[in-house]
Structure formats: C-alpha cells, structure tokens
N, C-alpha and C positions, 0 to 999 in steps of 0.2 A: 034923302032916301038911303037906307042902310046898305052898305056894300057887302057883297058876298065875301066871306072869309076865304083866305088863300088856302088851297089844298095842303094838307100836311105833307111834309117832305117824306119820301119813302126811306126806309132804313138803309144804311150803308151795308153792303154785303161784301165780306172778305172770304175768299177761299183759302184755307190753309192746307197745303199739300204736304203730307208727311212722308219723308224719305229717310228717316233716321236709322232704319235697320240696315244690317249688312247682308241679309239674305243667305244665312249659313246653309239652309236646306238646298239651295241651288247648287252648291259646290262649285261655283264658277270663279272663286278667288277675288271677286269684286262685288259691290252691291248690285242686287238684281235690278234696281232702278236705273242702272247705267248700261245694262245689257242692250244690244241692238235689237230693235223690233221694226221690221220693214224699213231698214236703213236709218232709223233714228233711235236714240235711247228711249227706253220705256218711259223714263221720267218726262221726256219732251212731249210725248203723246198726252200724258195726264195734264201737264201744264197748259198745253195748247187748248185742251177742251174747256178749261175754265177761263182762259184768256179770251176765247171766242164767244163765251156765254154772255148775252146782253144783260142778264140779271146780276152778274158779278162785277163789282167795282174795282177790286184789286185782289192780287194773289200774293200770298206769303209762302215761301218754300222753306221747309225745315229739312236739312240734309245731314247725314252722318259727318261729323266734324272733319274727319280725315279726307273727305272728298268734296269739301266746299268749293275749291277752285273749279272742279269739273261741273258742279251744279251751277256755279255762277256763269260759266261759259254757255251752258244750255239755256239758262234763263235770260241771257242777253241776246239770244238769237231772234230772227225775224218772227213777228207775230206774238212776241212775249212782252209787249208794252205794258200790260197790267201787272207784271211782277214788280212789287214794291220793295221786297226785301228777300234776301237769301241768308238764312241764319242756321247756326248749328243746332241739331236735334239733341235729344237726351240719350241716356243709356238704354231706355226702354220706351214703350209706347206711351205710358203715362207721363213720363218726363218730357217727351217730345210734344204731346198735346198741351202740357202746361207751358212749355216754351212758346207754342203758338198763341196761347191766350195772353202771355206777356207781350207778344208782338202787337196785339190789338188792344192793349190796356188803355190807350188814348181814345178808343171808341166808346160811344155811349151804351148804356145798358139795353136800349131798344134796338141797337144795331144787331146784325146777324153774322154768324160765322158758319161756313161749311167746312167740315173736317174730312179730308179725303186721303186715302192711301195712294201714294205715288205708284205702288205696284198694281193698281187697277187702271191701266192705260186706255181702256175702251169705254169709259163712262160716256153716256150719250147726252146730247143737249136736252132731250126730253126729261131725263132723270134729274139733271141739274135744275131745270125750270120747275119741275114738280116739287122738288125739295124746298126751293125758295118759296114757292106759292103756298105750301102747307104751313110755313112758319107764320103766315098771316093769322092763323087760328090756333097754333100750338107753339109752345116754347121749346120743344124738342122733337125732332123728326128723324126716324130711321128708314133706310131704304132696304128692302128685303124681297126675296123671291121664295115661292113655296118650296118646301123640302120634297124633292122627287123620290127620295129613298125613304124607307122606314128607318127611323133613328131610334136607337135603343140606349138605355143606361145600363152599364155593367158595374160589377163589383168583384173584389177578390174572392175566389172560391177555393176549393180544396187544392192544396199543393201550389197555390199561387196562380192557378189558372183563372181567367176571366169567366164570370157567369152572368147570365142575364138577370138584371134586377127589375127593370121596368121598360115598358114600351109605350111611350106617350102617343096619343092619337096624331097621325100625320097631318090631319086637317088643321091642327092648331100650331104646327111648327113652320118656321121660316128660316131661311139662311140669310144672315145679315150681310149687307154690302156697305159701301160708302159711295157718295158722301153721306155724312150725318150732319144735320143742320140744327142750329140752336140760336135762340135769342141769347145775347151775351149775358143778360142778367141771370138766366137759368144755368148756363154752363159754368159761369163764375162761382155761383153759390155751390154747385155740385163739387167743383174742384177744391174750393176752400175746405169743405168737409172731408173730401177724399184725401187731400194731402196732409191733413192733420191726423189721419188714421194710420198708425204704424203697421197695421195688418193689410194695407192696401195692396191688392193685386188686380190690375185691370188691363184688358186688351181692347176694350171697346168703350167709346165715349158715351153712347146711349146707356150702356151698362152702368157707367158711373152715375148718371142721372137717376136711373132706376134704383140703384142701391142707396144713394145718399140723399135723394129728394123723392122719397116714396110717394108723396102726394102729387108729384108732377107727372102728367100724362105724357108718354112718349108715343107720338103718332107714327104708325107704320104706313109707308106708301110703297107702291109697286116698283121694284127694281127691274133689271134687265138681265136675262141669262147670259148675254155676251159680256157683261161687266165683270169679267173674271179677274182673279188676283193671281199675278205671276209669282208663284211660290216654289214650285217643284220643277226639276228638270223635265222638259217637254212642254211646259206651259207657254213658253215663247212661241213655239211652233203652233200651238192651238190659237194663240192670240193673232198670229200672222194669218192663219186660215180665216179667222173671223173678220179680220181687216179686209181681206180679199173679197169676202162675201158682201161686205157693205161698201166696197169700192174705196176703202180708206187710203190705199196707197196713192191713187191718182188724185184724190181730194187733198191729201197732204202735200203732194207735189205742187198742186195749183196754189195752195195757201202760201207755201214758201216762196213761190215765184211772185205772188202778189205783194208779199211783204218785203221783197228784196229791193 
C-alpha cells in the first residue's frame, strides 16, 4: 500500500528588526529606538512582539554601530530567546536592509523574512500573523492603512512657493507601515538589481521590489492605526497612551516576570 507523503516543511521565518537610524528628528541626543517607552526602550517593545509571535522562528537585530552594546543588552533580556544575532546597521535604510539580507544568506530562497522598523514598537500579533499568512500566496507583502487625510502633490511655483500640482483620489491611497514580508528569492533579486543602480534612493523595501521587479505583485494587507512610528517629539507620549489603552504596561510586566 503506498504511504502518504510527508507534509512539506513550512518556510523558516526570520524577523529583521532595523534600528540603524539615529533619530535626528527626535532631537534627543540618542537613537529614538533607545528612548524609554512605558519603562522599557522602544526597541525592546518591537523585539518582544516578534519574539512572542509563534509564526516567527528567529529575530535578527540591526543597530546603529555606535550603540551595539546597548542593543545587545536589550536583546539578551528576558523573553528575547529568539534573537539570533545583533549586527551593525548601515549608513541608511537601504544599507541596513542589505545587511539584514546578508544575515540570512544561509537561508533558502523559499524561506521568509519580515523587515520591521524598530521605531514601530506597537506592532500587533494580528499584523505579524497576517503578513506571514499572505506570503503563502505572494512573494512580497506590504502592511498599510487608509489615508485619512487628502494627500496632494505639490510643485515649485512663483517665487519658490509651493503650488498644488495634483490631488490623487484618497480611496486609492494608503500609508505604509511595517513589517514588510518577502520570500527570500524575491527580495534577493530586487536588492541585487537595486544595489547595482548608482541612482538608488530607497526608504522602503516594498518600493525596492516595485521599482526593480515590476512584474512582481506586492500584496497589501490591512495594518493597524496604533502601529505608529516614533519619529518626532511627542510620539513617545502618544505611544504610551496607546499602550495604556491596550493594557500593554501590565501585559509587559507579566511577560517579564514569566521570563525571569
């Protein structure tokens, strides 16, 4: 009697948390990823979210080189057992993403990577799960929320003033978030082409796929309005208020006690 074939192993999922920037707009004198949020560094919240996600197998952290010791201390804390490497990031987002891909170069083309901004500490389990799930049918996945405001395109006008050039329909516009998910075969091909382009300027990994692999569909899934990016002064206070609304402080304390 023929035996049933064994089920195919699921792809390995690595979350690459990018903390390579120094957060100049915050004016805090240190990277925004290390600012305190509800008693823990912003970075710790982001790492903890992926370490707790059952869909994620390991986590790689890319940190501004001057602050690697602080990042290593955070990554060695309770509940961070999935962090497999803490590595220096690059001078910009593109270089840091490329460094993340080098960190997973031993993984197969069918494996998956989620690329996430460390400055988004409130990413939810639901968004992480949906991003991984969508990669079963697509090679590139972006997380986005509807644009609540009317977004306009401007151009230089008389005397250097800005003038309205175009007003795209709001129904077709989204605000991108992270994580952004990829099959490694797709993001590797995109970055090979991107890094060979001397005119490359990129701040978004889905944008790299869109530009350099125009035939590759980038699927968009629903993000979460609370998944804000800590960028400007005052954003930490907003994030703390959102944490209180979801009971994040008490949940985080319970998680730390459980891992102690």
